[in-house]
C-alpha positions in Angstrom: -34.6 -27.6 -53.3 -33.5 -29.8 -50.2 -32.7 -33.7 -51.4 -33.8 -37.0 -49.3 -30.2 -37.2 -48.0 -29.9 -33.6 -46.9 -32.8 -34.2 -44.8 -31.7 -37.5 -43.9 -28.4 -36.3 -42.7 -29.4 -32.6 -41.4 -28.4 -33.4 -38.1 -24.6 -34.4 -38.5 -22.5 -31.0 -38.4 -20.4 -30.4 -41.5 -17.0 -32.1 -41.8 -18.1 -35.3 -39.7 -19.7 -37.6 -41.8 -17.5 -40.2 -41.3 -17.1 -39.7 -37.6 -20.7 -39.8 -37.9 -20.7 -42.9 -40.3 -17.7 -44.8 -38.2 -19.6 -44.5 -35.0 -23.4 -45.8 -36.3 -21.2 -48.9 -38.3 -19.7 -50.1 -34.9 -23.0 -49.1 -33.1 -24.5 -52.0 -36.0 -22.0 -54.1 -35.3 -22.5 -54.3 -31.7 -26.1 -56.0 -32.4 -24.8 -57.8 -36.2 -24.6 -61.1 -33.9 -28.7 -61.2 -32.4 -29.0 -59.9 -36.6 -28.0 -62.9 -37.8 -29.0 -65.5 -35.5 -32.5 -64.1 -35.7 -32.9 -64.7 -39.6 -31.2 -67.8 -39.2 -34.3 -69.0 -36.0 -36.5 -67.8 -38.4 -35.3 -69.6 -41.5 -34.9 -72.7 -39.0 -38.4 -72.4 -38.1 -40.0 -72.0 -41.7 -38.1 -75.2 -43.2 -39.3 -76.9 -40.0 -42.6 -75.9 -40.6 -43.1 -76.7 -44.4 -41.1 -79.5 -44.2 -43.1 -82.4 -46.5 -45.6 -79.2 -48.6 -42.9 -78.4 -50.7 -39.6 -79.5 -52.8 -37.1 -80.2 -49.6 -34.8 -79.2 -52.2 -36.1 -75.3 -52.3 -36.2 -75.7 -48.2 -32.6 -75.8 -48.6 -31.8 -73.9 -51.4 -33.8 -71.1 -49.3 -32.3 -71.9 -45.9 -28.7 -71.8 -47.6 -29.5 -68.8 -49.0 -29.9 -67.0 -45.7 -27.1 -68.6 -44.1 -25.2 -67.4 -47.2 -26.2 -63.7 -46.4 -26.2 -64.0 -42.5 -22.4 -65.1 -42.4 -21.4 -62.2 -45.1 -22.9 -60.2 -42.6 -21.4 -61.5 -39.8 -17.8 -61.5 -42.0 -18.2 -57.4 -42.6 -19.0 -57.4 -38.7 -15.9 -59.4 -37.9 -13.4 -57.3 -39.5 -14.5 -53.8 -39.6 -11.6 -51.9 -37.7 -9.4 -53.3 -40.7 -11.7 -52.9 -43.3 -13.5 -49.3 -42.3 -9.8 -47.8 -42.5 -9.1 -49.5 -45.7 -12.7 -48.5 -47.3 -13.6 -45.7 -45.2 -17.2 -45.7 -42.7 -18.7 -44.4 -46.5 -18.1 -47.7 -48.1 -19.1 -49.5 -44.9 -22.3 -48.4 -44.7 -23.0 -49.1 -48.1 -22.1 -52.6 -48.2 -24.1 -53.4 -44.7 -27.0 -51.4 -46.6 -26.5 -54.1 -49.9 -26.8 -57.1 -47.3 -29.7 -55.9 -45.9 -31.3 -55.2 -49.1 -30.7 -59.1 -50.1 -31.6 -59.9 -46.5 -35.0 -58.0 -47.0 -35.4 -60.4 -50.6 -35.0 -63.0 -49.5 -37.3 -62.8 -46.8 -39.8 -61.5 -48.6 -39.4 -63.7 -51.1 -39.7 -66.7 -49.4 -43.1 -65.5 -47.5 -44.5 -64.8 -50.8 -43.7 -68.0 -52.2 -44.7 -70.0 -49.3 -47.8 -68.6 -48.5 -49.8 -70.8 -50.9 -48.3 -73.9 -49.8 -49.4 -73.6 -45.6 -52.7 -73.9 -44.2 -54.0 -71.4 -41.8 -51.3 -72.3 -39.2 -48.7 -72.0 -41.4 -49.7 -68.7 -42.8 -50.4 -66.9 -39.6 -46.6 -68.2 -38.4 -45.3 -66.4 -42.0 -47.3 -63.6 -41.1 -45.8 -63.8 -37.5 -42.6 -64.0 -38.5 -42.5 -61.2 -41.4 -43.9 -58.7 -38.4 -41.3 -59.8 -35.8 -38.3 -58.8 -38.9 -40.6 -55.8 -39.6 -40.3 -55.0 -35.6 -37.2 -56.4 -35.3 -35.6 -54.0 -38.2 -36.5 -50.4 -36.3 -34.0 -51.3 -33.2 -31.2 -53.8 -35.1 -31.0 -51.5 -38.0 -31.7 -48.0 -36.4 -28.1 -46.8 -36.9 -28.7 -47.6 -40.7 -31.7 -45.8 -41.9 -32.0 -46.2 -45.6 -31.3 -50.1 -45.2 -34.0 -49.9 -42.2 -36.1 -48.5 -44.6 -35.6 -50.4 -47.3 -35.5 -53.4 -45.3 -39.3 -52.7 -43.4 -40.5 -52.1 -46.9 -39.7 -55.0 -49.0 -40.8 -57.1 -46.9 -44.4 -54.7 -45.6 -44.4 -55.3 -49.7 -44.4 -59.1 -49.7 -46.1 -59.6 -46.6 -48.9 -57.8 -47.8 -48.9 -59.5 -51.0 -48.7 -63.1 -50.2 -51.4 -62.0 -47.4 -53.9 -60.3 -49.9 -53.0 -63.9 -52.0 -55.4 -65.7 -49.7 -58.2 -63.3 -50.7 -60.0 -63.2 -47.4 -61.1 -59.9 -45.8 -59.4 -60.3 -42.7 -56.2 -60.4 -44.8 -57.0 -57.4 -46.6 -57.5 -55.6 -43.1 -54.4 -57.4 -41.3 -52.5 -55.7 -44.6 -53.9 -52.3 -43.5 -52.5 -52.5 -40.9 -48.8 -54.3 -41.6 -48.9 -51.5 -43.8 -49.5 -48.5 -41.4 -47.4 -50.7 -38.8 -44.1 -50.5 -41.4 -44.6 -46.7 -42.0 -44.7 -46.0 -38.2 -42.0 -48.3 -37.7 -39.8 -46.5 -41.3 -40.7 -43.2 -38.8 -39.5 -44.6 -35.7 -36.2 -45.9 -37.9 -35.7 -42.0 -38.6 -36.2 -40.6 -35.1 -33.8 -42.9 -33.4 -31.1 -42.3 -35.9 -32.2 -38.6 -35.8 -31.6 -38.9 -31.7 -28.3 -41.6 -31.8 -26.5 -38.7 -34.2 -27.3 -36.0 -31.9 -26.4 -37.8 -28.7 -23.3 -38.5 -30.0 -22.7 -35.5 -31.3 -23.0 -33.9 -28.3 -21.3 -36.4 -26.4 -18.5 -35.9 -29.2 -18.6 -32.0 -28.3 -18.5 -32.3 -24.3 -15.8 -34.6 -24.4 -13.3 -32.2 -26.5 -14.8 -29.3 -24.0 -13.7 -31.7 -20.9 -10.3 -32.4 -23.1 -9.8 -28.7 -23.6 -11.3 -27.5 -19.9 -8.6 -30.5 -18.5 -5.6 -28.8 -21.1 -6.4 -25.3 -20.1 -6.5 -26.4 -16.3 -3.1 -28.4 -16.6 -1.7 -25.6 -18.2 -3.0 -23.8 -15.1 -1.3 -25.8 -13.0 2.2 -26.1 -15.0 2.4 -22.1 -16.0 0.3 -20.1 -12.9 0.6 -19.7 -8.9 -2.5 -20.9 -8.3 -3.4 -24.9 -8.4 -6.8 -26.6 -7.9 -8.1 -29.5 -5.0 -10.9 -31.9 -4.7 -12.6 -32.8 -1.7 -14.4 -35.7 -0.7 -17.8 -35.8 1.7 -15.5 -35.9 4.8 -13.7 -33.4 4.1 -10.7 -35.5 2.8 -7.8 -34.4 -0.2 -8.3 -36.2 -3.5 -6.2 -36.8 -6.3 -3.7 -34.0 -5.5 -2.0 -32.7 -8.0 2.2 -32.1 -8.1 1.6 -28.4 -7.7 -0.1 -28.8 -4.5 1.6 -31.2 -3.7 5.0 -28.5 -4.1 3.6 -26.2 -2.6 2.6 -28.2 0.7 5.8 -30.3 1.0 4.0 -33.4 0.9 4.1 -36.1 -1.3 1.0 -36.8 -3.0 -0.1 -40.3 -0.7 0.9 -38.1 2.2 -1.3 -35.2 0.9 -4.6 -37.8 -0.5 -7.2 -38.6 2.4 -5.2 -35.8 5.0 -8.6 -33.6 6.0 -8.0 -30.3 4.3 -8.6 -27.8 7.4 -5.7 -29.6 9.1 -3.2 -27.7 6.5 -4.1 -24.4 8.3 -3.8 -23.2 11.5 -6.6 -23.0 13.9 -8.7 -20.0 14.1 -12.0 -18.1 13.0 -11.2 -18.5 9.6 -10.0 -22.3 9.4 -13.8 -22.6 11.9 -15.0 -20.5 8.8 -13.9 -23.1 6.2 -15.1 -25.9 8.2 -18.4 -23.9 8.5 -18.4 -23.6 4.5 -17.8 -27.6 3.9 -20.0 -29.2 6.4 -22.8 -27.1 4.9 -21.9 -27.4 1.7 -21.9 -23.7 1.0 -19.7 -21.8 -1.7 -17.0 -19.6 -1.1 -14.7 -16.9 -1.9 -11.4 -15.5 -1.1 -10.8 -17.0 2.1 -7.6 -15.7 3.6 -6.5 -18.9 5.9 -2.5 -19.3 7.6 -1.2 -22.6 7.0 -0.1 -24.3 9.7 3.0 -23.2 11.2 6.5 -25.2 9.5 9.5 -24.7 12.1 12.4 -22.4 10.5 9.7 -21.1 7.7 8.0 -17.5 7.7 4.4 -17.5 7.9 2.4 -18.2 4.7 -1.3 -17.7 3.8 -3.1 -19.2 1.4 -6.5 -17.9 -0.6 -8.8 -20.8 -0.8 -12.0 -20.5 -3.1 -14.5 -23.4 -3.4 -18.2 -24.9 -5.0 -20.0 -28.2 -4.4 -19.0 -30.5 -6.9 -22.2 -30.4 -9.6 -24.4 -34.1 -10.2 -23.7 -34.8 -6.7 -20.5 -36.4 -5.2 -19.7 -38.8 -8.6 -16.4 -40.0 -8.4 -16.2 -39.3 -4.4 -16.1 -35.8 -5.4 -17.8 -33.3 -3.1 -16.4 -30.2 -3.3 -13.9 -28.5 -6.1 -12.0 -25.4 -5.7 -8.9 -23.2 -6.8 -5.8 -22.5 -3.8 -3.7 -19.0 -4.5 -0.4 -18.5 -2.2 -1.1 -15.0 -1.1 1.9 -14.9 1.5 3.2 -11.7 -0.6 -0.1 -9.8 -0.3 -0.6 -10.3 3.5 3.6 -9.4 4.4 3.1 -6.5 2.0 -0.3 -5.6 4.3 1.3 -6.1 7.5 4.2 -3.8 6.1 1.5 -1.5 5.3 0.2 -1.7 8.6 3.7 -1.3 10.3 4.4 1.8 8.4 0.7 3.1 9.5 1.9 2.4 13.3 5.7 3.1 13.5 8.1 5.6 12.7 10.1 4.8 9.6 13.4 6.4 10.9 13.6 4.8 14.5 11.4 1.8 14.2 9.5 3.4 17.4 5.5 3.8 17.2 4.4 7.2 15.5 2.1 10.0 16.7 -0.7 7.6 15.7 -0.4 4.9 17.6 0.8 6.8 20.9 -2.8 8.4 20.4 -4.4 5.7 19.8 -3.0 3.8 23.3 -3.1 6.7 25.0 -6.9 7.0 24.7 -7.5 3.2 25.4 -5.4 3.8 28.6 -7.8 6.6 29.5 -11.0 5.0 28.8 -9.7 2.5 31.2 -11.0 3.9 34.5 -8.4 2.0 36.7 -5.4 3.4 34.4 -6.8 7.0 34.4 -5.6 6.9 37.6 -2.2 6.1 37.7 -1.5 7.9 33.6 1.7 9.8 33.3 2.2 11.5 29.6 5.9 12.8 29.3 6.6 14.7 26.0 10.7 15.0 25.4 11.8 18.1 23.1 15.6 17.5 21.4 17.5 20.7 22.2 19.2 22.1 19.6 18.0 19.9 17.2 17.3 22.6 14.3 20.8 24.1 14.4 22.1 20.2 14.0 20.4 19.8 11.1 21.4 23.4 9.6 25.2 22.9 10.4 25.5 19.5 9.8 22.7 18.4 6.9 19.7 16.5 6.9 21.5 12.9 6.4 23.4 13.9 9.9 20.4 14.7 11.5 18.5 11.9 10.7 21.2 9.5 12.1 21.7 12.0 15.2 17.8 10.9 15.8 18.2 7.9 15.4 20.7 7.9 18.5 18.7 9.7 20.4 15.6 7.4 19.8 18.4 4.3 20.7 19.3 6.3 24.3 16.0 7.0 25.1 15.5 3.3 24.5 17.8 2.3 26.4 17.1 4.8 29.0 13.4 3.9 29.3 14.2 -0.1 29.5 17.0 0.7 32.1 14.1 2.1 33.9 12.3 -1.4 34.1 9.4 0.2 32.2 7.8 -2.0 29.5 4.7 -4.0 28.5 0.7 -3.3 28.3 0.3 0.4 29.7 4.0 1.7 28.8 5.4 3.2 25.5 8.0 5.3 24.0 7.1 6.8 20.6 8.3 9.8 18.2 5.5 12.0 17.1 7.6 13.5 14.5 10.4 16.0 13.8 12.6 15.6 17.1 9.1 15.3 19.4 9.2 12.2 21.4 6.8 11.2 23.8 6.2 8.2 27.0 3.4 7.2 28.0 3.1 4.9 31.6 0.6 3.4 33.8 0.4 1.7 37.1 0.7 2.0 40.8 3.6 3.8 41.0 3.8 5.8 37.4 4.2 9.1 39.0 7.4 8.1 40.7 8.7 6.4 38.5 8.1 9.6 35.5 9.7 11.7 37.8 13.0 9.7 38.1 12.9 8.7 34.5 13.2 12.4 33.5 15.8 13.0 35.8 18.0 10.4 34.1 17.1 11.2 30.8 17.7 14.8 31.0 21.2 13.6 32.9 21.8 10.8 30.0 20.3 13.1 27.5 23.2 15.7 27.8 26.4 13.4 27.6 28.1 14.3 23.9 26.7 12.0 21.0 29.4 10.9 18.3 27.9 10.2 14.7 29.6 9.8 11.6 32.7 11.5 13.0 30.4 14.6 14.7 30.3 14.9 18.0 26.7 16.8 19.4 26.3 18.0 22.3 22.8 18.3 22.7 19.8 17.5 25.4 16.1 17.3 26.2 13.8 19.1 27.2 10.7 17.4 29.2 7.0 17.8 30.1 5.1 15.8 32.5 1.5 15.7 33.2 -0.2 13.0 35.6 -3.6 12.0 35.4 -6.0 12.4 37.3 -4.6 15.8 38.7 -3.2 17.3 35.4 -6.1 16.3 33.1 -8.7 13.1 32.9 -8.9 13.1 29.4 -6.0 12.2 26.4 -6.2 16.0 24.8 -6.2 17.1 28.4 -3.3 15.7 29.3 -1.3 16.1 26.3 -2.1 19.9 26.4 -0.7 20.3 29.9 2.5 18.2 29.2 2.8 20.2 25.8 2.5 23.6 28.2 4.9 22.1 31.2 7.3 21.1 28.1 7.1 25.0 26.9 7.9 26.1 30.4 10.7 23.6 30.7 12.4 25.2 27.4 11.6 28.6 28.5 13.7 28.2 31.4 16.5 27.1 29.6 16.4 23.9 28.4 17.9 20.4 29.5 15.4 20.3 32.3 12.4 18.8 32.9 9.1 20.4 34.1 5.9 18.9 35.6 2.1 20.4 35.0 1.3 23.5 37.3 -1.8 25.5 37.0 -0.4 28.6 36.4 1.3 27.2 32.6 -1.4 27.9 31.1 -1.5 31.5 32.5 1.6 31.8 31.2 0.9 30.3 27.6 -2.0 32.9 27.0 0.1 35.8 28.5 2.5 34.3 25.4 -0.3 33.9 23.4 -1.9 37.6 23.7 1.6 39.0 23.8 2.0 37.6 20.0 -0.9 39.0 18.6 -0.2 42.6 20.1 3.1 42.4 18.4 1.5 41.4 15.3 -0.4 44.4 15.2 2.1 46.6 16.4 3.9 48.0 13.6 0.6 48.6 11.8 -0.3 50.5 14.6 2.3 52.6 14.7 4.0 51.3 17.7 7.7 51.1 17.4 10.0 53.6 18.0 14.1 53.9 17.3 16.6 54.4 20.2 20.0 54.8 19.4 22.9 54.3 21.5 26.4 56.3 20.8 29.1 55.2 19.3 32.3 56.7 20.4 35.7 57.0 19.1 38.6 56.4 21.6 41.3 58.0 20.5 39.2 61.6 20.0 36.2 60.8 22.4 34.0 61.9 19.3 31.2 60.0 18.3 31.3 58.7 15.1 28.0 56.8 14.9 25.3 55.1 16.8 23.6 51.8 17.3 19.8 51.2 16.6 18.1 49.6 18.7 14.1 49.1 18.8 11.8 49.9 21.3 7.8 49.0 21.5 5.6 51.6 22.8 2.3 49.4 23.5 -1.0 51.1 24.0 -2.0 48.8 26.2 1.5 47.5 27.9 3.3 50.4 28.0 7.3 50.7 27.0 7.9 47.0 26.7 11.8 45.7 26.3 13.5 44.4 23.9 14.5 40.9 25.6 10.8 40.9 26.5 9.6 40.8 23.2 12.4 40.1 20.3 13.1 36.2 21.8 9.2 35.8 20.7 9.6 37.8 17.6 12.0 35.4 16.2 10.7 32.2 17.4 7.5 33.4 15.4 9.1 34.6 12.4 8.4 38.4 13.6 11.7 39.2 13.1 11.7 39.4 9.8 9.2 42.2 9.2 10.5 43.9 12.7 14.0 43.6 11.0 12.9 45.2 7.7 11.3 48.1 9.4 14.4 48.9 11.7 16.3 49.2 8.0 14.4 51.5 6.5 13.7 53.3 9.9 17.4 53.5 10.8 18.8 54.8 7.0 15.4 57.2 6.5 16.9 58.5 10.7 20.2 58.6 9.6 20.0 60.8 6.1 18.6 63.6 8.1 21.9 64.0 10.5 23.8 66.8 9.7 27.6 64.7 10.5 27.8 61.7 8.8 27.8 59.6 11.3 27.4 55.9 10.6 23.8 53.9 11.9 24.9 50.3 12.9 21.8 48.0 13.0 21.7 44.2 14.4 20.5 41.3 12.3 19.5 37.8 13.5 19.7 34.8 12.3 16.1 34.6 11.7 16.4 37.8 9.3 19.6 36.2 7.3 17.5 33.6 6.0 15.0 35.7 4.6 15.3 36.1 0.6 13.4 40.1 1.4 17.1 41.1 3.8 19.3 42.2 0.6 16.1 43.7 -1.4 14.9 45.8 1.6 18.7 47.0 2.3 19.4 47.8 -1.7 15.9 49.5 -2.0 16.4 51.6 1.1 19.8 52.6 0.2 18.4 53.6 -2.9 15.4 56.0 -1.7 17.1 57.4 0.8 20.6 57.6 -0.6 22.1 57.2 1.9 26.4 56.5 1.7 26.4 52.4 2.1 29.4 53.4 4.0 27.2 54.6 6.5 25.5 51.8 6.8 26.6 48.9 9.4 25.2 45.5 10.0 25.8 43.4 13.5 25.9 39.7 13.4 26.3 36.9 15.7 28.1 33.7 15.3 24.3 32.4 14.9 24.3 33.6 11.8 27.8 32.1 10.6 26.3 28.6 12.5 23.1 28.6 10.3 23.2 28.1 7.0 26.8 29.2 7.1 27.2 29.0 3.4 24.1 31.1 2.1 24.6 33.3 4.6 28.2 34.0 3.5 27.2 34.8 0.3 24.9 37.5 1.7 27.4 38.5 3.8 29.7 39.0 0.6 27.1 40.5 -1.4 26.7 43.4 1.5 30.1 44.1 1.4 30.1 44.8 -2.3 27.6 47.2 -2.1 30.2 48.9 0.3 28.2 47.8 4.0 30.1 47.6 6.8 29.6 44.0 8.5 30.8 43.7 12.5 30.8 41.0 14.6 29.0 41.0 17.6 29.0 39.5 21.7 33.1 38.2 20.1 34.3 35.6 22.2 31.1 33.8 23.7 31.0 31.7 20.9 32.5 28.4 19.9 34.5 29.2 16.8 35.5 32.6 16.6 38.9 32.4 15.7 37.2 30.3 13.2 35.0 33.3 11.5 37.8 35.8 11.6 39.6 33.7 8.8 36.5 32.8 6.8 35.1 36.2 6.8 37.3 39.7 6.5 34.5 41.5 9.1 35.2 45.7 9.4 34.7 45.3 13.3 34.9 43.0 15.9 32.8 43.9 19.1 34.3 42.7 22.7 30.9 41.7 24.8 30.3 43.5 27.8 30.9 40.3 30.1 34.7 40.5 29.4 34.2 44.3 30.0 32.2 44.3 33.3 35.5 42.3 34.7 37.8 44.0 33.0 39.6 45.5 36.7 39.0 42.5 39.0 40.0 39.5 36.9 43.2 39.1 35.1 41.7 36.5 32.6 39.4 38.9 31.4 41.9 41.7 30.8 44.3 39.2 29.1 41.3 37.9 26.9 40.1 41.9 26.1 43.9 42.4 25.0 44.5 39.6 23.0 41.3 40.0 21.2 42.0 43.3 20.6 45.9 43.1 19.3 44.3 40.2 17.0 41.9 42.5 15.4 44.3 45.5 15.1 46.7 42.4 12.8 44.1 42.0 10.6 43.2 45.2 9.8 39.6 45.2 11.8 38.0 47.9 13.8 37.5 46.9 18.1 34.5 48.1 19.9 33.6 47.2 23.8 30.4 46.9 24.7 29.1 47.8 28.6 31.5 50.6 29.2 30.5 52.2 32.5 33.3 53.7 34.5 36.2 56.0 33.5 38.8 53.0 34.7 37.2 50.7 31.8 37.4 53.3 29.2 41.5 54.1 30.6 41.8 50.1 30.5 40.5 49.9 27.1 42.7 53.5 25.6 46.1 51.7 26.9 44.8 48.0 25.2 44.7 49.5 21.6 40.3 49.5 21.6 39.3 51.6 18.7 35.7 52.3 19.7 33.3 52.1 23.1 29.3 51.8 24.0 28.0 51.9 27.2 26.6 53.8 29.7 29.2 56.4 30.6 28.5 57.9 27.5 24.6 57.6 26.8 21.7 55.2 27.0 19.6 54.4 24.1 17.3 57.3 23.8 15.2 58.7 20.5 17.9 59.7 17.7 16.8 63.7 18.7 18.3 63.5 21.9 21.7 63.0 20.9 21.6 64.7 17.0 21.5 68.0 16.3 18.1 67.7 14.2 14.9 67.4 15.4 13.1 63.9 16.1 11.4 63.2 12.6 8.9 61.2 11.5 10.0 57.5 11.2 8.7 55.7 7.4 5.4 54.3 7.7 4.9 50.6 9.3 3.7 48.1 6.7 1.4 45.5 8.0 2.9 41.7 9.7 1.3 39.0 7.3 0.6 36.1 9.4 4.2 34.0 9.5 4.6 30.6 10.7 7.4 30.2 14.3 11.0 29.4 12.6 12.6 28.3 15.0 13.2 28.7 18.8 15.3 32.2 20.0 19.1 31.4 19.4 21.6 33.2 22.0 21.8 36.3 20.5 22.1 40.3 22.3 18.6 41.6 21.6 18.9 45.4 20.9 
């Protein structure tokens, strides 16, 4: 069952009773003087009115009692701080309640005692005094509800009793009104008390929340990277914090009162900020660049704010938070740079080049004077494979530096001109202007000459060069796609013409490219269609004059093209990677044919650098030897120096595996490369083939005779067989015999013919061809003899 006390204090949260009592006492003390003076004035007025009607001593004693009780109450109020700390708030409340009851008893008793001695006017005065005391209690004692109720009840009872003593009907009616008013005032006192307690408790909670928020905000600024700000209706900064001051580099006194937008660079974002502030609209995450400061990199702030609640109290119109997003902006700038610039060379990349070209083509004036120049670095793959990718990257940086120098010295730059790296070893130049075509032609020639000079990269001297293709608008195309396509056709023709040169697009170039694509398509179908043939050219022993073996040479009998010679399709096969399946077919077919010969003659097969890199080369040789049961000593592999130049370690491993199988290895076209003698030292070849270029001029040039003599002598000392290619007359044969050459090959002994032309057995069907899978181009054709 809920007690009266529990109902009375139901609005007080648990644990706050003492704090609430303290606030109640302090609130009462503030009006205590008025309460005491009111009672003294009433007592004085009654004493004057009843002077002479009752004994003076009685009046004196009554006034003295009122004065003593009032003095005691005043004394309680004067030392409330010390007394509260000494006896506690609850005890102080009880003392005030006791004083109130004493005061009520004195006032009530005085009214009751004096009522019979007065006339109608005196009785009216007593009634008025009593009601005024009851009414005043509802206000002056609202923070002490028990005291207020007790006071009102005691005064009301005394007044009613006094009035009832008069015995009139009017007094009875008045008593009823006094009783109703007293009850109403008691209710009002309780309500006033409840509202007061609720207000102070909520105020405490609000103040606690404000303090907590302040503490969190202070900690937020001290520990975090963000900070708060406030501005007034004129957009001027108020109460700048230390963090805010540190970020701006301005002292708080110089920062306060400053226009907020003056901190930032003028521009669309700053104008948007001012618009939000002027129109009092909340905003979030507005990125603004700070006004440029000398010697400092650009800085960016992200600003969020909303109008201050409750109007513009304390002058604050906007509150918000600022964070420094300079790192994020710098990261975004780096990402944008990476998206449009090449990481290796720092040049614009393909995306930026294509976008710039599209914009220029869209400009009608520029499209009439626009040149696209595509640049390809010659032999870059050989550099990458022989020296490694790190050196290859350094080489590309050196190439880009030289290209930049060449373009800059040509007076190009600015709007409408761009040098870009499209990827790998491909670069591009775009230029626009009145004389762009003339500038492009002169620049192409200068770049061809300049890039042919040796590069020195990490101690390596690299000989390279560039091939360049040009397309000029509007003659060679009026769209970005057409210009790039035609420049690429011109570049292809420049490479096909021997590299180290430039070509401008001509109408017939696309026809040649279409023809090349058609040949590539037919070549892919040639094996499956059974159009490949093997021809054999005899290898003759000089000492006996007899055939010691044959070199297997491939021919293409195309249904649509007729007989296609190797110099027409072998470079294409090497460039597209088709040389791998073609070479595997040649190996299987050559062994299958050789095993049918009645004599144990050898068969030699050329292997290109592209084939050497194929993982299927050794398995093809091993499987073919197993299937045909051919003696490995009768099979010979001929390689050029290009095989050792590209991935020499891996290729050397493959060559040693061949030697372990008993297969002979010959070095073809000896003397035409750069490091022939070094190759003789690193691998024990079985045979050295002297290039036909030395044999052709053997009779006419002393230097050719000296070279041939030196090669034969070197090979004999190393225990290697020598074979001279391209022997066409008896004089050349005699000279080679005198020099000690072991073997010869050439038209003097026979051209390349089908196998049955030279062997005793009839021509047999060669092994069935396997379909050629789609193989992407591996590398441009190397310098090698085509069969």
